[in-house]
FIMI-986292 format. One record per atom (N, C-alpha, C, O): residue in one letter; x negated, z, y. Coordinates in steps of 0.1 Angstrom, whole numbers, padded with zeros to 4 digits, always signed. Layout:
residues N
AXZY;...
***
This chain:
residues 217
M-1022-0133+0613;M-1012-0123+0614;M-1008-0121+0629;M-0996-0121+0633;K-1019-0120+0637;K-1016-0118+0651;K-1008-0130+0656;K-0998-0128+0664;F-1012-0142+0653;F-1005-0154+0658;F-0991-0155+0654;F-0982-0158+0661;S-0988-0151+0641;S-0974-0150+0636;S-0966-0140+0644;S-0954-0143+0646;S-0971-0129+0647;S-0964-0119+0654;S-0960-0123+0668;S-0949-0121+0673;V-0970-0130+0674;V-0967-0135+0688;V-0956-0146+0688;V-0948-0146+0697;N-0957-0155+0678;N-0946-0165+0677;N-0932-0158+0675;N-0923-0163+0681;K-0932-0148+0666;K-0919-0142+0664;K-0914-0135+0677;K-0902-0136+0680;Y-0923-0130+0685;Y-0919-0123+0697;Y-0914-0134+0707;Y-0904-0131+0714;R-0921-0145+0708;R-0916-0156+0717;R-0902-0161+0713;R-0894-0163+0721;V-0901-0163+0700;V-0887-0167+0695;V-0877-0158+0698;V-0866-0161+0703;F-0879-0145+0696;F-0869-0134+0699;F-0866-0134+0714;F-0854-0133+0718;L-0877-0136+0723;L-0874-0136+0737;L-0866-0148+0742;L-0857-0146+0750;Q-0869-0160+0736;Q-0861-0172+0739;Q-0847-0170+0735;Q-0838-0174+0743;V-0844-0164+0723;V-0830-0162+0719;V-0823-0152+0728;V-0811-0155+0731;A-0830-0142+0733;A-0824-0132+0742;A-0820-0139+0755;A-0809-0136+0761;V-0829-0147+0760;V-0826-0154+0773;V-0814-0163+0771;V-0806-0164+0780;W-0814-0171+0760;W-0802-0180+0758;W-0789-0172+0757;W-0779-0177+0762;I-0790-0160+0751;I-0777-0152+0750;I-0773-0148+0763;I-0761-0148+0766;V-0782-0144+0772;V-0778-0139+0786;V-0772-0151+0794;V-0762-0150+0800;I-0779-0163+0792;I-0774-0175+0799;I-0760-0179+0795;I-0751-0181+0803;L-0758-0179+0782;L-0744-0182+0777;L-0734-0172+0781;L-0722-0176+0784;G-0738-0159+0781;G-0728-0149+0785;G-0724-0151+0800;G-0713-0149+0803;S-0734-0154+0808;S-0731-0156+0822;S-0722-0168+0824;S-0712-0168+0832;C-0724-0179+0816;C-0716-0191+0817;C-0702-0188+0813;C-0692-0192+0819;N-0700-0180+0803;N-0686-0176+0798;N-0679-0168+0808;N-0667-0170+0811;R-0686-0159+0815;R-0679-0151+0825;R-0675-0159+0837;R-0665-0158+0843;A-0685-0168+0841;A-0681-0178+0852;A-0670-0186+0848;A-0661-0189+0857;Y-0669-0191+0836;Y-0658-0200+0832;Y-0645-0192+0832;Y-0634-0197+0836;A-0646-0179+0827;A-0634-0171+0827;A-0629-0168+0841;A-0617-0169+0844;Q-0638-0166+0850;Q-0634-0164+0864;Q-0627-0176+0870;Q-0617-0175+0877;N-0634-0188+0867;N-0628-0200+0872;N-0614-0203+0866;N-0605-0208+0872;D-0613-0199+0853;D-0600-0201+0847;D-0589-0193+0852;D-0578-0197+0854;N-0593-0180+0855;N-0583-0171+0862;N-0579-0176+0875;N-0568-0175+0879;S-0589-0181+0883;S-0586-0186+0896;S-0577-0198+0895;S-0568-0199+0903;T-0579-0206+0885;T-0570-0218+0883;T-0556-0213+0880;T-0546-0219+0885;I-0555-0203+0872;I-0541-0198+0869;I-0534-0193+0881;I-0522-0195+0883;I-0542-0185+0890;I-0536-0180+0902;I-0531-0191+0911;I-0520-0191+0917;V-0540-0201+0912;V-0536-0212+0921;V-0524-0220+0915;V-0515-0223+0923;E-0524-0221+0902;E-0512-0228+0896;E-0499-0220+0899;E-0489-0226+0901;D-0501-0207+0897;D-0489-0198+0900;D-0484-0200+0914;D-0472-0200+0917;T-0494-0201+0923;T-0490-0202+0937;T-0484-0215+0940;T-0474-0216+0948;I-0489-0226+0934;I-0484-0239+0937;I-0470-0241+0931;I-0461-0247+0938;Y-0468-0236+0919;Y-0456-0239+0912;Y-0446-0227+0913;Y-0437-0225+0905;A-0447-0219+0924;A-0438-0208+0925;A-0424-0213+0929;A-0423-0224+0935;K-0414-0206+0924;K-0400-0211+0926;K-0397-0210+0941;K-0398-0199+0947;P-0392-0221+0947;P-0389-0220+0962;P-0377-0212+0965;P-0368-0211+0957;V-0378-0205+0976;V-0366-0197+0980;V-0356-0205+0988;V-0359-0212+0997;T-0344-0205+0983;T-0333-0212+0989;T-0326-0204+1000;T-0321-0193+0997;I-0326-0209+1012;I-0319-0203+1023;I-0306-0209+1026;I-0305-0221+1028;K-0295-0201+1025;K-0282-0207+1027;K-0279-0208+1042;K-0280-0199+1050;T-0276-0221+1046;T-0274-0224+1060;T-0259-0224+1063;T-0250-0226+1054;H-0256-0221+1076;H-0242-0221+1080;H-0238-0234+1085;H-0245-0239+1094;S-0228-0241+1080;S-0225-0255+1082;S-0214-0256+1093;S-0203-0252+1091;P-0218-0262+1105;P-0207-0265+1115;P-0197-0275+1110;P-0185-0275+1114;H-0201-0284+1101;H-0192-0294+1095;H-0181-0287+1087;H-0169-0291+1088;K-0185-0277+1079;K-0175-0270+1071;K-0165-0262+1080;K-0153-0262+1078;A-0171-0256+1091;A-0162-0248+1100;A-0152-0257+1107;A-0140-0254+1108;T-0156-0269+1111;T-0147-0279+1118;T-0137-0284+1108;T-0125-0285+1111;F-0141-0287+1096;F-0132-0292+1085;F-0121-0282+1082;F-0110-0285+1080;Y-0126-0269+1080;Y-0116-0259+1077;Y-0106-0257+1088;Y-0094-0255+1085;S-0110-0257+1100;S-0101-0256+1112;S-0092-0268+1113;S-0080-0266+1118;A-0096-0279+1109;A-0088-0291+1109;A-0077-0290+1099;A-0065-0294+1101;I-0080-0284+1087;I-0070-0282+1077;I-0060-0272+1081;I-0047-0274+1080;L-0065-0260+1085;L-0056-0249+1089;L-0062-0242+1101;L-0073-0236+1100;P-0056-0242+1113;P-0062-0235+1124;P-0064-0221+1121;P-0056-0214+1116;G-0077-0216+1125;G-0081-0202+1122;G-0089-0201+1110;G-0097-0191+1109;L-0089-0211+1101;L-0097-0210+1089;L-0112-0212+1092;L-0120-0205+1086;G-0115-0220+1102;G-0129-0221+1106;G-0134-0209+1112;G-0146-0205+1110;Q-0126-0202+1120;Q-0129-0189+1126;Q-0132-0179+1115;Q-0141-0170+1117;A-0124-0179+1105;A-0127-0170+1094;A-0140-0173+1087;A-0147-0164+1082;Y-0143-0186+1086;Y-0156-0190+1079;Y-0167-0185+1088;Y-0178-0182+1083;N-0166-0185+1101;N-0176-0180+1110;N-0176-0165+1111;N-0185-0160+1118;K-0167-0159+1105;K-0165-0144+1105;K-0162-0139+1119;K-0165-0128+1123;K-0155-0147+1127;K-0149-0143+1140;K-0134-0141+1138;K-0126-0148+1144;Y-0131-0130+1130;Y-0117-0128+1127;Y-0109-0124+1139;Y-0097-0126+1139;W-0115-0118+1149;W-0107-0113+1161;W-0102-0125+1169;W-0092-0123+1177;K-0107-0137+1167;K-0101-0149+1174;K-0089-0154+1168;K-0081-0161+1175;I-0086-0151+1155;I-0075-0157+1148;I-0061-0152+1155;I-0053-0161+1157;P-0059-0139+1157;P-0047-0135+1164;P-0045-0142+1178;P-0034-0146+1181;I-0056-0143+1185;I-0055-0150+1198;I-0051-0164+1197;I-0043-0169+1204;L-0057-0171+1187;L-0054-0185+1185;L-0039-0187+1181;L-0032-0196+1187;Y-0034-0178+1172;Y-0020-0180+1168;Y-0010-0175+1179;Y+0001-0180+1179;A-0015-0166+1187;A-0006-0162+1199;A-0005-0174+1208;A+0006-0177+1214;G-0016-0182+1210;G-0015-0194+1219;G-0006-0204+1213;G+0001-0211+1220;I-0008-0206+1199;I+0000-0216+1193;I+0015-0212+1193;I+0024-0221+1195;G+0018-0199+1191;G+0032-0195+1192;G+0038-0196+1205;G+0050-0200+1206;G+0030-0194+1216;G+0035-0195+1230;G+0038-0210+1233;G+0049-0213+1239;V+0030-0219+1228;V+0032-0233+1231;V+0044-0238+1223;V+0052-0246+1228;I+0046-0234+1211;I+0057-0238+1203;I+0070-0232+1209;I+0080-0239+1209;Y+0070-0220+1214;Y+0082-0214+1220;Y+0085-0223+1232;Y+0097-0226+1234;G+0076-0226+1241;G+0078-0235+1252;G+0084-0249+1248;G+0092-0254+1255;L+0078-0254+1238;L+0083-0267+1233;L+0097-0266+1228;L+0105-0275+1231;D+0101-0256+1221;D+0115-0254+1216;D+0124-0252+1228;D+0135-0258+1228;F+0120-0244+1238;F+0129-0241+1249;F+0131-0253+1257;F+0143-0256+1261;N+0121-0261+1260;N+0123-0273+1269;N+0130-0284+1261;N+0138-0291+1267;T+0128-0285+1248;T+0135-0295+1240;T+0150-0292+1240;T+0158-0302+1241;T+0153-0280+1238;T+0167-0276+1237;T+0174-0279+1250;T+0185-0284+1250;N+0168-0275+1261;N+0175-0277+1274;N+0175-0292+1278;N+0184-0296+1284;Y+0165-0299+1274;Y+0165-0314+1277;Y+0177-0320+1270;Y+0184-0329+1276;K+0179-0317+1257;K+0190-0323+1250;K+0203-0319+1256;K+0212-0327+1256;K+0204-0306+1260;K+0217-0302+1266;K+0220-0309+1279;K+0231-0314+1281;Y+0210-0310+1288;Y+0213-0317+1301;Y+0214-0332+1299;Y+0221-0339+1307;R+0207-0338+1289;R+0209-0352+1287;R+0223-0355+1282;R+0228-0365+1286;R+0228-0347+1273;R+0242-0349+1268;R+0252-0347+1279;R+0262-0354+1281;A+0250-0336+1288;A+0259-0333+1299;A+0259-0345+1309;A+0269-0348+1314;Y+0247-0350+1312;Y+0246-0361+1321;Y+0253-0374+1316;Y+0260-0381+1324;R+0251-0376+1303;R+0258-0388+1297;R+0273-0386+1298;R+0280-0396+1301;D+0278-0375+1294;D+0293-0372+1294;D+0299-0373+1308;D+0310-0377+1310;F+0291-0368+1317;F+0296-0368+1331;F+0297-0383+1336;F+0307-0386+1343;L+0288-0391+1332;L+0289-0405+1337;L+0300-0412+1330;L+0307-0421+1336;I+0302-0409+1317;I+0313-0416+1310;I+0327-0411+1314;I+0336-0419+1314;Q+0328-0398+1318;Q+0341-0392+1321;Q+0351-0393+1310;Q+0363-0397+1313;D+0347-0391+1298;D+0356-0391+1287;D+0362-0377+1286;D+0355-0367+1284;P+0376-0376+1286;P+0382-0363+1285;P+0379-0356+1272;P+0381-0344+1271;A+0375-0363+1262;A+0373-0357+1249;A+0358-0351+1248;A+0355-0343+1239;N+0350-0355+1257;N+0336-0350+1258;N+0333-0345+1271;N+0330-0352+1281;K+0333-0332+1273;K+0331-0325+1286;K+0319-0315+1284;K+0321-0303+1288;S+0308-0319+1279;S+0297-0310+1277;S+0291-0305+1290;S+0284-0295+1291;Y+0294-0313+1301;Y+0288-0309+1314;Y+0294-0296+1319;Y+0289-0290+1328;L+0306-0292+1314;L+0312-0280+1318;L+0304-0268+1314;L+0305-0257+1320;E+0295-0269+1304;E+0287-0258+1299;E+0276-0254+1310;E+0272-0243+1311;V+0273-0264+1319;V+0263-0261+1329;V+0269-0262+1343;V+0261-0261+1353;L+0282-0262+1344;L+0288-0262+1357;L+0287-0248+1363;L+0291-0239+1357;P+0283-0247+1376;P+0282-0234+1382;P+0296-0227+1383;P+0306-0234+1385;P+0297-0214+1381;P+0310-0208+1380;P+0317-0208+1394;P+0330-0206+1394;T+0310-0211+1405;T+0317-0211+1418;T+0323-0225+1421;T+0330-0227+1431;I+0321-0235+1412;I+0326-0248+1414;I+0336-0251+1402;I+0333-0249+1391;S+0347-0257+1406;S+0357-0261+1396;S+0355-0275+1391;S+0347-0283+1397;E+0361-0278+1379;E+0359-0291+1374;E+0365-0302+1383;E+0360-0313+1384;D+0376-0299+1390;D+0382-0309+1399;D+0373-0313+1410;D+0374-0324+1416;Q+0364-0304+1414;Q+0355-0307+1425;Q+0343-0316+1421;Q+0336-0321+1430;V+0341-0319+1408;V+0330-0327+1404;V+0334-0340+1397;V+0326-0349+1395;I+0347-0341+1394;I+0351-0353+1387;I+0360-0361+1396;I+0366-0356+1406;N+0361-0374+1392;N+0370-0384+1400;N+0367-0384+1415;N+0376-0383+1423;G+0354-0384+1418;G+0351-0385+1433;G+0353-0372+1440;G+0356-0372+1452;G+0352-0361+1433;G+0354-0348+1440;G+0344-0344+1450;G+0334-0352+1452;Q+0345-0333+1456;Q+0337-0329+1467;Q+0322-0328+1464;Q+0314-0331+1471;Y+0319-0323+1451;Y+0305-0321+1447;Y+0301-0330+1436;Y+0292-0328+1429;A+0308-0341+1435;A+0306-0351+1424;A+0291-0356+1425;A+0284-0356+1415;S+0288-0361+1436;S+0274-0367+1438;S+0263-0357+1436;S+0253-0360+1430;W+0265-0345+1442;W+0255-0334+1441;W+0254-0330+1426;W+0242-0329+1421;F+0265-0329+1419;F+0264-0325+1405;F+0258-0335+1396;F+0250-0332+1387;Q+0260-0348+1399;Q+0254-0358+1391;Q+0239-0358+1393;Q+0231-0360+1383;Q+0235-0357+1405;Q+0220-0357+1408;Q+0214-0344+1402;Q+0202-0345+1398;A+0221-0333+1402;A+0215-0321+1397;A+0213-0322+1382;A+0203-0318+1376;L+0223-0328+1375;L+0222-0330+1360;L+0210-0340+1357;L+0203-0337+1348;E+0208-0350+1365;E+0197-0359+1363;E+0184-0352+1365;E+0174-0354+1357;N+0183-0344+1376;N+0170-0337+1379;N+0167-0328+1368;N+0155-0327+1363;K+0177-0320+1363;K+0174-0311+1352;K+0170-0318+1339;K+0161-0313+1332;K+0176-0329+1337;K+0172-0337+1325;K+0158-0341+1326;K+0150-0340+1316;K+0154-0346+1337;K+0140-0351+1339;K+0130-0339+1338;K+0119-0340+1333;Y+0134-0328+1344;Y+0126-0316+1345;Y+0122-0311+1331;Y+0110-0309+1327;Y+0132-0309+1323;Y+0130-0304+1309;Y+0123-0314+1300;Y+0116-0311+1291;K+0125-0327+1303;K+0118-0338+1295;K+0103-0337+1298;K+0095-0339+1290;K+0100-0335+1311;K+0086-0335+1315;K+0079-0323+1309;K+0068-0325+1303;Y+0085-0311+1309;Y+0078-0300+1303;Y+0079-0300+1288;Y+0071-0293+1281;R+0088-0307+1282;R+0088-0309+1268;R+0076-0317+1264;R+0069-0314+1254;D+0073-0328+1271;D+0062-0336+1269;D+0049-0329+1271;D+0039-0330+1263;L+0048-0320+1282;L+0036-0312+1284;L+0034-0302+1273;L+0023-0298+1270;S+0045-0297+1267;S+0043-0288+1256;S+0037-0294+1244;S+0029-0288+1237;Y+0040-0307+1242;Y+0033-0314+1231;Y+0018-0316+1234;Y+0010-0315+1225;V+0015-0319+1247;V+0001-0320+1251;V-0006-0307+1249;V-0017-0306+1244;G+0001-0296+1253;G-0005-0283+1251;G-0008-0279+1237;G-0018-0273+1234;L+0001-0283+1228;L+0000-0280+1214;L-0012-0288+1208;L-0020-0282+1201;A-0014-0300+1212;A-0025-0308+1208;A-0038-0302+1214;A-0049-0302+1207;L-0038-0297+1226;L-0050-0292+1233;L-0054-0279+1225;L-0066-0277+1223;V-0045-0271+1222;V-0048-0258+1214;V-0054-0262+1201;V-0064-0255+1197;Y-0049-0272+1194;Y-0055-0276+1182;Y-0069-0281+1183;Y-0078-0278+1175;V-0072-0289+1194;V-0085-0294+1196;V-0095-0283+1200;V-0106-0283+1195;L-0090-0274+1208;L-0098-0262+1212;L-0102-0254+1200;L-0113-0248+1199;N-0092-0253+1190;N-0095-0246+1178;N-0107-0252+1170;N-0115-0245+1165;L-0107-0266+1170;L-0118-0273+1163;L-0131-0271+1171;L-0142-0268+1164;V-0131-0272+1184;V-0143-0271+1192;V-0149-0257+1191;V-0161-0255+1189;D-0140-0247+1191;D-0145-0233+1190;D-0151-0230+1177;D-0162-0224+1177;A-0145-0235+1166;A-0151-0233+1153;A-0165-0240+1152;A-0174-0234+1146;S-0166-0252+1157;S-0178-0259+1156;S-0189-0253+1164;S-0200-0251+1160;V-0186-0249+1177;V-0196-0243+1185;V-0201-0229+1180;V-0213-0226+1180;D-0191-0221+1175;D-0195-0208+1169;D-0204-0210+1157;D-0214-0203+1155;A-0201-0221+1149;A-0210-0223+1137;A-0224-0228+1141;A-0233-0224+1135;H-0225-0235+1152;H-0238-0239+1157;H-0246-0227+1162;H-0258-0226+1159;F-0240-0218+1169;F-0246-0207+1174;F-0249-0196+1163;F-0257-0187+1165;K-0243-0198+1151;K-0246-0189+1140;K-0260-0189+1136;K-0266-0179+1133;S-0266-0201+1137;S-0280-0202+1133;S-0290-0204+1145;S-0301-0208+1143;F-0285-0202+1157;F-0293-0204+1169;F-0302-0192+1170;F-0298-0181+1169;D-0315-0195+1174;D-0325-0185+1175;D-0324-0178+1188;D-0325-0183+1199;V-0320-0165+1187;V-0318-0156+1199;V-0328-0145+1198;V-0325-0134+1203;S-0340-0147+1192;S-0349-0136+1190;S-0357-0134+1203;S-0354-0140+1213;N-0366-0124+1203;N-0373-0120+1215;N-0383-0131+1219;N-0389-0131+1230;D-0386-0141+1210;D-0395-0151+1213;D-0390-0161+1223;D-0397-0168+1230;L-0376-0161+1225;L-0370-0169+1235;L-0366-0160+1247;L-0356-0154+1247;S-0375-0159+1256;S-0373-0150+1267;S-0380-0155+1280;S-0388-0164+1280;M-0376-0148+1291;M-0382-0151+1304;M-0389-0138+1308;M-0384-0127+1308;H-0402-0139+1313;H-0410-0128+1317;H-0414-0130+1332;H-0418-0141+1336;V-0412-0119+1340;V-0417-0119+1353;V-0428-0109+1354;V-0427-0098+1351;E-0440-0114+1358;E-0452-0106+1357;E-0461-0109+1369;E-0461-0120+1374;P-0470-0100+1373;P-0479-0102+1383;P-0490-0112+1379;P-0493-0112+1367;T-0496-0119+1388;T-0507-0128+1385;T-0517-0129+1396;T-0514-0126+1408;I-0530-0131+1393;I-0540-0133+1403;I-0545-0147+1402;I-0550-0152+1391;T-0545-0154+1413;T-0549-0168+1413;T-0561-0170+1422;T-0561-0166+1434;P-0572-0176+1417;P-0584-0179+1425;P-0580-0189+1436;P-0574-0199+1434;V-0585-0186+1448;V-0583-0195+1459;V-0597-0199+1465;V-0607-0194+1461;Y-0597-0208+1475;Y-0609-0213+1481;Y-0617-0202+1488;Y-0611-0193+1495;G-0630-0202+1486;G-0639-0192+1493;G-0642-0180+1485;G-0648-0171+1490;G-0639-0181+1472;G-0642-0170+1463;G-0632-0158+1464;G-0634-0148+1458;F-0621-0160+1471;F-0611-0150+1472;F-0600-0152+1461;F-0600-0163+1455;S-0592-0142+1459;S-0581-0143+1449;S-0568-0139+1455;S-0568-0130+1464;G-0558-0146+1451;G-0545-0143+1456;G-0536-0136+1446;G-0536-0140+1434;V-0529-0126+1450;V-0520-0119+1441;V-0506-0123+1443;V-0501-0124+1455;G-0499-0126+1432;G-0485-0130+1433;G-0477-0127+1421;G-0481-0118+1413;V-0466-0133+1419;V-0457-0131+1408;V-0454-0144+1401;V-0451-0154+1408;Q-0454-0144+1388;Q-0451-0156+1381;Q-0440-0154+1371;Q-0438-0143+1366;V-0432-0165+1369;V-0421-0164+1359;V-0425-0173+1347;V-0429-0184+1349;R-0426-0166+1336;R-0431-0173+1324;R-0420-0174+1313;R-0414-0164+1309;F-0417-0186+1309;F-0407-0189+1298;F-0414-0190+1285;F-0424-0198+1284;I-0410-0183+1275;I-0416-0184+1261;I-0405-0190+1252;I-0394-0185+1251;F-0409-0201+1245;F-0400-0207+1236;F-0406-0206+1222;F-0400-0211+1212;
***
């Protein structure tokens, strides 16, 4: 009887030990499983998309319509200045083109001396009569040279107006592109210059006191 009771006690003790061991293993597996889930959630998290400001878009928009790139960069205050510059150049272009055509026609008619075409009278000074500039008159040579000079003058500034218009257009593209580049440029406090005192060891165990300039990028 005693032997049987002891065996039963041993069997019961062994079963209890195995239950504890299995329970510990299950808890450890559960912890490992939870850790795996957390890691998987971290690895497969949805990436955050950062919208970048594109200099290519700003330049392309300004190429299509001047000022559109500035609007894309949200520099709206530049648009009136840009169009004021374009308007001034166009006005100069129209003014010089009109006067160039007028003096070119007057110079041509004066050389031909056709009685049916006297456009040069439109630019004749009021103090000088027609008889004094035609048929070898007193001011004929002077008037011919004046017409030629005026024709060349307005032609020169007409051509410069075309150059100015092209320059304003190119500046519009450059401005939009540069602004777009600076839109994402790092101007935080990490990019700075610091002036601060410094102590530098020198020969003989002494130290020198000075000022250093430190750039932080």
